[in-house]
C-alpha positions in Angstrom: -30.1 16.4 -18.0 -28.8 16.9 -21.6 -27.4 14.1 -23.8 -24.7 16.6 -24.6 -23.6 17.2 -21.0 -19.8 16.6 -20.8 -18.3 15.0 -17.8 -14.5 14.6 -17.6 -13.4 11.6 -15.6 -9.8 11.7 -14.2 -8.5 8.5 -12.7 -5.7 9.4 -10.4 -3.0 7.8 -8.2 -0.4 10.0 -6.5 -0.5 12.8 -9.0 -0.3 15.8 -6.7 2.2 17.6 -9.0 0.0 17.7 -12.1 -3.6 17.3 -11.0 -4.3 21.0 -10.5 -3.2 21.9 -14.0 -5.2 19.0 -15.5 -8.4 20.0 -13.7 -8.0 23.7 -14.6 -7.6 22.8 -18.3 -10.6 20.4 -18.3 -12.9 23.0 -16.7 -12.9 24.9 -20.0 -14.5 22.1 -22.0 -16.8 20.3 -19.5 -19.9 20.7 -17.5 -18.5 18.7 -14.6 -15.3 16.9 -13.5 -15.2 13.6 -11.6 -11.9 12.6 -10.0 -11.7 8.9 -9.3 -9.0 8.6 -6.7 -7.2 5.4 -6.2 -7.8 3.8 -2.8 -4.1 3.5 -2.4 -3.2 7.1 -3.3 -1.2 8.6 -0.4 -0.1 12.1 -1.5 -2.0 15.4 -1.6 -3.9 14.7 -4.8 -7.2 14.6 -3.0 -6.5 17.7 -1.0 -5.6 19.7 -4.1 -8.6 18.4 -6.1 -11.0 19.3 -3.3 -9.7 22.9 -3.4 -10.9 23.2 -7.0 -14.5 22.2 -6.0 -14.8 19.1 -8.2 -16.5 15.9 -7.3 -14.3 13.1 -5.9 -14.9 9.4 -5.4 -12.6 6.6 -4.2 -12.2 3.4 -6.2 -11.5 -0.1 -4.7 -7.8 0.0 -5.4 -7.7 -2.7 -8.0 -6.5 -0.5 -10.8 -7.3 2.1 -13.4 -9.9 -0.1 -15.1 -11.8 -0.5 -11.9 -11.8 3.2 -11.3 -13.1 3.9 -14.8 -15.9 1.4 -14.2 -16.8 3.1 -10.9 -17.2 6.4 -12.8 -19.3 4.9 -15.5 -21.6 3.5 -12.8 -21.9 6.9 -11.3 -22.9 8.8 -14.4 -26.3 8.5 -16.0 -26.2 10.4 -19.3 -24.3 12.7 -21.6 -20.7 12.3 -22.8 -17.8 11.0 -20.7 -14.3 12.1 -21.5 -11.5 10.1 -19.9 -8.3 12.0 -19.2 -5.1 10.8 -17.5 -4.0 12.8 -14.4 -0.3 12.8 -15.3 -0.4 15.8 -17.7 0.4 13.7 -20.8 -2.8 14.6 -22.7 -3.3 17.8 -24.7 -6.4 19.1 -23.1 -7.1 21.7 -25.8 -7.8 18.8 -28.2 -10.8 17.8 -26.1 -13.4 19.5 -28.4 -12.2 17.3 -31.2 -13.2 14.2 -29.2 -16.5 15.7 -28.1 -17.9 17.1 -31.3 -18.4 13.9 -33.2 -20.4 12.5 -30.3 -22.5 15.6 -30.1 -23.2 15.4 -33.9 -24.0 11.7 -33.5 -21.2 10.8 -36.0 -19.7 8.3 -33.5 -20.3 6.5 -30.3 -16.7 6.6 -29.1 -13.8 8.9 -30.1 -10.2 8.0 -29.4 -7.3 10.5 -29.4 -4.8 8.7 -31.6 -1.1 8.9 -30.8 -0.3 7.3 -34.0 -1.9 10.1 -35.9 -0.7 12.9 -33.5 2.6 11.6 -32.3 3.9 10.5 -28.9 6.7 11.5 -26.6 5.9 8.7 -24.3 6.3 5.6 -26.6 9.9 6.2 -27.6 13.3 6.2 -25.9 13.7 2.8 -24.2 13.3 -0.8 -25.1 10.4 -1.2 -22.8 8.6 1.7 -24.5 9.3 0.1 -27.9 7.8 -3.2 -26.8 4.8 -1.3 -25.5 4.3 0.5 -28.8 4.8 -2.8 -30.8 2.2 -4.6 -28.7 -0.2 -1.8 -29.1 0.2 -1.9 -32.9 -0.2 -5.7 -32.9 -3.4 -5.6 -30.8 -4.8 -3.0 -33.2 -4.0 -5.2 -36.2 -5.7 -8.2 -34.6 -8.8 -6.1 -33.8 -8.9 -4.8 -37.4 -8.6 -8.3 -38.8 -11.4 -9.6 -36.5 -13.9 -6.7 -37.0 -12.9 -5.6 -40.5 -12.0 -2.1 -39.2 -9.1 0.3 -39.6 -8.3 1.5 -36.1 -4.8 2.5 -35.2 -4.6 3.3 -31.5 -6.7 1.1 -29.3 -4.8 1.7 -26.1 -4.8 5.5 -25.5 -6.7 6.4 -22.4 -7.6 9.8 -23.8 -11.1 9.1 -25.2 -14.7 10.2 -25.2 -17.7 7.9 -25.2 -21.5 8.3 -24.8 -22.5 7.4 -21.3 -25.3 5.1 -22.4 -22.8 3.2 -24.6 -20.2 2.9 -21.9 -22.9 1.4 -19.6 -24.0 -1.0 -22.3 -20.5 -2.5 -22.7 -20.6 -4.2 -19.3 -16.9 -3.7 -18.8 -15.0 -6.0 -16.4 -11.3 -5.1 -16.6 -9.6 -3.8 -13.5 -6.3 -2.5 -15.0 -5.0 -0.8 -18.2 -6.5 -3.4 -20.6 -9.9 -1.8 -20.1 -9.2 0.4 -23.2 -8.8 -2.6 -25.3 -11.9 -4.2 -23.9 -13.9 -1.0 -24.6 -12.8 -1.0 -28.3 -13.6 -4.7 -28.9 -17.0 -4.6 -27.1 -18.0 -1.4 -29.0 -17.3 -3.2 -32.3 -19.1 -6.4 -31.1 -22.2 -4.3 -30.3 -22.1 -2.4 -33.6 -21.1 1.0 -32.2 -19.0 3.4 -34.3 -15.5 4.4 -33.3 -13.5 7.1 -34.9 -10.0 8.5 -34.2 -8.7 12.1 -34.1 -5.1 13.1 -34.0 -3.7 14.2 -30.6 -0.1 14.4 -29.5 0.9 12.6 -26.3 3.2 14.6 -24.1 5.9 13.0 -22.0 4.8 12.4 -18.4 5.9 15.4 -16.4 6.6 13.6 -13.1 7.0 10.1 -11.9 6.8 7.0 -14.1 4.0 5.1 -15.9 2.2 2.4 -14.0 2.2 0.2 -17.1 4.9 -2.4 -16.9 4.5 -4.1 -20.2 6.7 -7.1 -19.3 4.4 -7.9 -16.4 1.1 -6.8 -17.9 1.5 -7.9 -21.5 -0.1 -11.2 -20.9 -3.2 -9.4 -19.5 -3.6 -7.5 -22.8 -3.2 -10.6 -24.8 -5.8 -12.5 -22.6 -8.3 -9.6 -23.0 -7.9 -9.7 -26.8 -8.4 -13.5 -26.9 -11.4 -13.3 -24.5 -13.1 -10.7 -26.7 -12.4 -12.2 -30.2 
């Protein structure tokens, strides 16, 4: 197996309306695709994904973070690219995330919404709070590790499989992205950001309720300081 093998990991929960397009787009830039389907997913996401011939596993139903950890455990080498199933990520930007890892210029690459813009973090008070909290977390991390990262939260990211395994991640929900960043810095790994525009979710609503989950993000930051 090559260290440059690219596996796209797509955590999904009831995304039947977008999953086919996401998978089709990712096939252009990857060697394989692994769909991590939520234990509680009830729609036709699994059926549609099976028709594309990709590999599918079920997580334990505890959240996106748990699903991502399941995927990391399954993969042995190469590069992992995490992509959301809701169609909000610009798939054609994937080579920008992969190339720095292939060239050994970084250990993790994050698609930055603050560099590329976002249609998802604007429009409501809740989204404003979410954006503000993301910026605050980034500033705390930059202060702690003497770095200059802007977007610690975006789920669109690529990481070397061996690095992901070394992080010993524990988060079950959306705070896993913050945990990944902080543990990378703690272990001396290099993170870079590349611009990527975040599109508005095409169907449904985000699973992130910042009013309910904000404390989890804060607890994760404090735990990893």
